[in-house]
N, C-alpha and C positions, 0 to 999 in steps of 0.2 A: 031578924033573926037571923032567915036562912044565909042572905048575905057574911054577917059575921062565919059562920061557919062554914064558909065556902069559902073566905078568904083563913082562916084557921086549918083548915084542909089543905089547901094552897100551898100556904108554907112551910105547914109539916112536910109535904109531899119535895118540896123545895128545899130543905133543908135536911132531905136525904145523901147518905154518901154513896155515892158511888163510880164508874166511868165517866168519865168525861171526854169528848173527843169529837170534831167534827168528819160527820160524814159515816159514824160508828154504826154496824152492820151485825147483825148476830150470823156466825158461819154452819150454825144447824138449828132446827127448830126443836130441841131440847132447850137452846138456851132462852129462847123465844119464851120457852114456856117457866123457863128459872127466873124472870125478869123484868123491867116491864122501863119501856122506853121515858123519858121527860124529855120534853123541848126544852133546853134551853140558852139556843140564840135561836137570830135567823139565817135564813139561807144564806150561804155563801160561795162565790163560784160565775162559772160559766151558766146563765140563760137560756142561752141562743140553742130553738130547737130544731133547729136545720144543720148545728153542728156535730159534728163526728167523734168530740171530744178524745182526739188521737193524743195527741199530745199535751193534754189537760182533763182535771177531773169536770165533770157534771157538776151541776150548782146542787149544796148537803148541807142542813141545818148544822149545828154545833147540838148532840144528843148528851143525855146521862143513862148511861143502863146501871138499873137500881136493884138488888137481887132481891125478891120475893118474902124467902126464907136465908137464912146464912148469915154471915159476914165475911165481907170483902179481906182481902189481904194482899198489899203488892208486895209482888216478890222483887221485884228492881225493874230495868231498863238497860236497853240498847239500842242509842239512836232514836228514832222518832216513835220504839217500838216498847210497850209496859207489858209488864206478866203480871198476872192476876190470879189468885186460886180462890174456890167460895168452900168454906168450913162452914159448915152446915151440921149440929147435932144427929145425931143418928138416934133411935130407941134401941133400949139393950135388949139382948136373947138370951131367954133362959138357956 
C-alpha cells in the first residue's frame, strides 16, 4: 500500500503545471519560498570540474518550478525568454 501511495503522489506532483527549463534558478529567496523545484530531466552540459566554463555553461538538469499556491499565467516570450505572472487570490479586507 505504501508503494502505491508513493507512486500516486509522485505522479500527481509530476503532472503539476509550472515553468520548465534547463538550468533554471530563482533570482530571489522569495521565489524559492513561493514554489518548489521538480527534477524533470538529467543533467546536461560540461561536467569537467577543471573547466572554467567561460565559453559555455556548466552541467545543469532540466527543472520545473511549480508554485505552492496560485496559478501561473504565461505572458509571452521573446527569443529564448518567457515571461510569467503568478496570480494568487488574496483575502478580502474589511
